[in-house]
N, C-alpha and C positions, 0 to 999 in steps of 0.2 A: 814661568811655567804654572799652569793651573793645578792646584792641589786640593784634595778633599781630606778632611780630618774629622774624626769623631772623638768626643770626650764623654766620660762618665764622671761628672764632678762629684765632690763630696756632698752628700745630702745635708740640707740645712744651710748651705752657703749660697752665694749669689754671684760669685766672681770666678772666672777662669783666667789664669795667667800662664803664658807659654812663651818662652824666649824665641821660639821659631815664628811667632806672630809679630815680632817687632819689625816695623817699617815695611809691611806688605800691603797689598791692596785687597781689602776684605770685600768679597763679592756676595756672599750669602751666609746667613746664620739661621739655623732652624732648631727649634726646641720642641720636643714632643710632636714633630711633624709639621709644626707651624712656623712659617718664615717670619723673621723679625725685621723691623726697620732698623738700619744701622745708623747710629748717631756718631759722627766722627768729631769728637770733642774731648778735651782733657778736663773740662770743667765739671764740677759737681752739679748736675742738672737733675731735676725730677724726671725719672723715666716712667713712661706710661706703659700699660700692658702691650706686649709685643714690640717693645723697643729695647735695643741693646746698645750700650756705649762701647765703642772700640777705641782704645788708646794705642796708637801706633808706636809711641815712644816706649810704652811699657809692655806691649804685647798682651794687653788685658781686655777681656770682654766682661762688662759689668751689666748684670740684669737687675730688674726691679727688686730692691731689698725686701719688699713685701711679698714676693713670690719666690721663696727659696727653692733650691733644687730638691727634687724628690729622690728617694732611694732608687738606684739603677736607672735614673733618667739619662737619656743620651742627647748630647748637643752635637749637631753636625754643622760644619763650616766648609765653605769653598773660598779659596783665595788665590791671588796671583802673586808670585814672588817678585814680580817687577812692579813696584808701586806706581 
Protein backbone atom coordinates (compact mmCIF):
# COMPACT_ATOMS: atom_id res chain seq x y z
CA UNK A 1 0.00 0.00 0.00
CA UNK A 2 1.34 3.43 -0.97
CA UNK A 3 1.62 5.70 2.06
CA UNK A 4 2.55 9.36 2.57
CA UNK A 5 4.00 10.63 5.86
CA UNK A 6 5.25 13.99 7.05
CA UNK A 7 7.80 14.63 9.77
CA UNK A 8 8.82 17.74 11.69
CA UNK A 9 12.26 16.65 12.91
CA UNK A 10 14.18 18.16 15.80
CA UNK A 11 16.01 21.31 14.69
CA UNK A 12 19.78 20.88 14.59
CA UNK A 13 19.66 17.14 13.88
CA UNK A 14 20.01 15.38 10.51
CA UNK A 15 18.45 11.93 11.08
CA UNK A 16 14.86 10.65 11.16
CA UNK A 17 14.21 7.20 12.63
CA UNK A 18 10.79 5.55 12.50
CA UNK A 19 10.12 1.85 13.09
CA UNK A 20 7.28 1.97 10.54
CA UNK A 21 9.94 2.62 7.84
CA UNK A 22 11.73 -0.69 8.45
CA UNK A 23 11.84 -2.88 5.32
CA UNK A 24 9.61 -0.76 3.12
CA UNK A 25 10.17 0.51 -0.42
CA UNK A 26 11.05 4.20 -0.20
CA UNK A 27 9.64 6.00 -3.25
CA UNK A 28 10.15 9.72 -2.55
CA UNK A 29 11.73 11.99 0.05
CA UNK A 30 11.23 15.76 -0.07
CA UNK A 31 12.76 18.39 2.19
CA UNK A 32 11.54 21.98 2.03
CA UNK A 33 9.72 21.06 -1.21
CA UNK A 34 12.87 19.69 -2.92
CA UNK A 35 13.01 16.00 -3.80
CA UNK A 36 16.12 14.13 -2.74
CA UNK A 37 17.97 11.24 -4.38
CA UNK A 38 17.54 8.15 -2.20
CA UNK A 39 20.77 6.26 -1.49
CA UNK A 40 19.97 2.71 -0.38
CA UNK A 41 23.02 1.78 1.63
CA UNK A 42 23.88 1.06 5.24
CA UNK A 43 27.42 2.27 4.71
CA UNK A 44 28.69 5.57 6.03
CA UNK A 45 29.07 7.46 2.78
CA UNK A 46 29.49 11.17 2.23
CA UNK A 47 26.11 12.53 1.22
CA UNK A 48 25.90 15.35 -1.27
CA UNK A 49 23.35 18.11 -1.25
CA UNK A 50 19.90 16.67 -2.03
CA UNK A 51 20.84 13.09 -1.18
CA UNK A 52 19.37 11.07 1.67
CA UNK A 53 20.52 7.64 2.84
CA UNK A 54 17.70 5.21 3.62
CA UNK A 55 18.50 2.24 5.86
CA UNK A 56 15.72 -0.35 5.52
CA UNK A 57 17.11 -2.38 8.43
CA UNK A 58 16.83 0.57 10.86
CA UNK A 59 13.98 2.59 9.36
CA UNK A 60 16.35 5.52 9.19
CA UNK A 61 16.69 8.52 6.88
CA UNK A 62 20.08 10.23 7.13
CA UNK A 63 20.61 13.65 5.60
CA UNK A 64 23.85 15.60 5.11
CA UNK A 65 25.29 16.31 8.57
CA UNK A 66 26.42 19.73 7.30
CA UNK A 67 22.82 20.78 6.61
CA UNK A 68 20.90 20.16 9.85
CA UNK A 69 17.14 20.52 10.05
CA UNK A 70 15.71 23.99 10.61
CA UNK A 71 13.02 24.81 13.18
CA UNK A 72 9.56 23.76 11.91
CA UNK A 73 11.04 22.15 8.79
CA UNK A 74 8.82 19.50 7.19
CA UNK A 75 10.08 16.29 5.57
CA UNK A 76 7.58 14.47 3.33
CA UNK A 77 8.01 10.88 2.25
CA UNK A 78 6.09 8.43 0.08
CA UNK A 79 6.65 4.71 0.43
CA UNK A 80 5.20 1.32 -0.36
CA UNK A 81 4.70 -1.14 2.48
CA UNK A 82 5.52 -4.01 0.11
CA UNK A 83 9.30 -3.88 -0.46
